N, C-alpha and C positions, 0 to 999 in steps of 0.2 A: 694575296688572301688575307679574308677578316681572320680573327681568331673563332668565332663560331663558325666561319666555313670551314677553318681547318679542324675544328671538333667534328663538323657533320661528316668531312671525309676519312677519320678515321676506320669508320665501319667501312666504308668502300676500299680500303686501303688492305683492311684485315680481309674481306671477302676474296680480293684479287691475289693475296698471299696464301690463305689455306682453301678456300673451296673453288676456287676457278681451275687450280691444276688440275683438280678431281674432276669436275664435271667437264672440263674440254670446251672447247669455242662452241657453244650452245646459241649463243643472242644472232637471230637473223635481222639485226638490224646493224648498220656502219656508221658511226664506232659504237662499239658494244657497249650495252649500260652502264659498264662502271666508267667507261673512258668517257661517257657522256654525263655522268654525275659530276666527275672530276671538272670535266671543261666547263660544265653550267655553274657551279660551285666557284670555280677561278674568274670566269665571267662576270657572273649577277650576283655572287655573294652567297651570303646564306638563305634569306628568305625566298628570293626567287630565283636562285639556283637550286634550293633543296626543291623548292616545287618542282618546277621542270624536271630534274632527276624523277621524282615522287610518279609526277605524270608520265614519263617515260617508261617507268617500271610497270607501271599500270597497264600499260597497253601491250605488255609483253604477255600475250594470253593464246592460246591455240588460232583464236579468229581474229587476233590482230593482225596489224600491217609488218610489212617488211622493206629491207632497202635503205637507201643511205638517208639518214635524219640527222643533220647536224643541229648543233646550240643556234638558237636566233641570237641575233644582234640586240 
């Protein structure tokens, strides 16, 4: 993982450590949005992986989808 991707992954790790235990499992997607973000950053780097993660988080709303949504190749 590039240094910039590692930097972008820090807030995701902080969310998983601090907020996620309090909120419980509320993500309708599989893998969860935080796991998806980490996979996207590792697989595609900071720019494309960050874009994919932001796009996935933007789809997380009451009228959004659900189900299995893996990181594209």
